[in-house]
C-alpha positions as CSV (number, residue, x, y, z in Angstrom):
1,X,62.7,33.7,92.9
2,X,62.3,37.3,93.8
3,X,58.6,37.1,93.4
4,X,58.5,34.6,96.4
5,X,60.5,36.9,98.7
6,X,58.6,39.2,101.1
7,X,59.8,42.8,101.6
8,X,61.3,42.1,105.0
9,X,63.4,39.2,103.6
10,X,64.7,41.5,100.8
11,X,65.6,44.2,103.4
12,X,67.5,41.6,105.5
13,X,69.4,40.3,102.5
14,X,70.4,43.9,101.6
15,X,71.5,44.6,105.1
16,X,73.6,41.4,105.2
17,X,75.3,42.2,101.9
18,X,76.1,45.8,103.1
19,X,77.5,44.5,106.4
20,X,79.7,41.9,104.7
21,X,80.9,43.7,101.6
22,X,80.3,47.4,101.9
23,X,80.5,48.7,105.5
24,X,84.0,50.0,105.1
25,X,83.3,51.4,101.6
26,X,80.0,53.2,102.3
27,X,81.5,56.5,103.4
28,X,83.9,56.6,100.5
29,X,81.2,55.8,98.1
30,X,79.0,58.5,99.5
31,X,81.8,61.1,99.2
32,X,82.5,60.0,95.6
33,X,78.8,60.3,94.8
34,X,78.6,63.8,96.3
35,X,81.7,64.9,94.5
36,X,80.3,63.7,91.2
37,X,77.0,65.4,91.8
38,X,78.8,68.7,92.6
39,X,80.9,68.4,89.3
40,X,77.8,67.7,87.3
41,X,75.9,70.6,88.9
42,X,78.8,73.1,88.3
43,X,79.2,71.9,84.7
44,X,75.5,72.3,84.0
45,X,75.5,75.7,85.5
46,X,78.6,76.7,83.4
47,X,76.9,75.4,80.2
48,X,73.8,77.4,80.9
49,X,75.9,80.5,81.6
50,X,77.8,80.0,78.4
51,X,74.6,79.6,76.4
52,X,73.1,82.7,77.9
53,X,76.3,84.7,77.1
54,X,76.4,83.5,73.5
55,X,72.7,84.3,73.0
56,X,73.0,87.8,74.4
57,X,76.4,88.7,72.8
58,X,76.2,90.4,69.4
59,X,78.3,88.7,66.6
60,X,80.7,91.4,65.5
61,X,84.2,91.3,64.3
62,X,85.5,92.9,67.5
63,X,83.8,90.1,69.6
64,X,85.3,87.4,67.3
65,X,88.8,88.7,67.7
66,X,88.8,88.8,71.5
67,X,90.6,85.9,73.3
68,X,88.3,83.9,75.6
69,X,89.3,83.8,79.2
70,X,90.7,80.4,80.4
71,X,88.2,78.6,82.5
72,X,89.2,76.4,85.4
73,X,87.2,73.3,86.3
74,X,87.2,72.4,90.0
75,X,86.0,69.2,91.4
76,X,84.4,71.0,94.4
77,X,84.1,74.6,95.5
78,X,87.5,75.5,97.0
79,X,89.2,72.4,95.8
80,X,92.3,73.7,94.1
81,X,94.3,70.4,94.3
82,X,92.3,68.9,91.4
83,X,91.6,72.1,89.5
84,X,92.8,72.1,85.9
85,X,92.6,74.7,83.2
86,X,90.3,74.1,80.3
87,X,91.1,75.2,76.7
88,X,88.0,75.8,74.7
89,X,88.1,75.4,70.9
90,X,88.2,78.6,68.9
91,X,84.9,78.9,67.1
92,X,85.5,81.9,65.0
93,X,84.4,81.7,61.4
94,X,86.5,83.2,58.6
């Protein structure tokens, strides 16, 4: 069926579907997508930072005994309403 449709017909079908079902939801969906992208980007940056710190830090007893600082995950920069503290597992070896 799709093989018989021309590009203009496909575009018209998509426009009609968006107008009927998604016109009110489009801004909300765009905000949600942007928020998810910011979270993913910040988490990826935090993982790279953690990897760089662990690779450059020497493994001594003094380093193993220090308490790690509590990290806070925010949904977006400056968004403190959805911020939550993150407890990381203790990875010291005895």
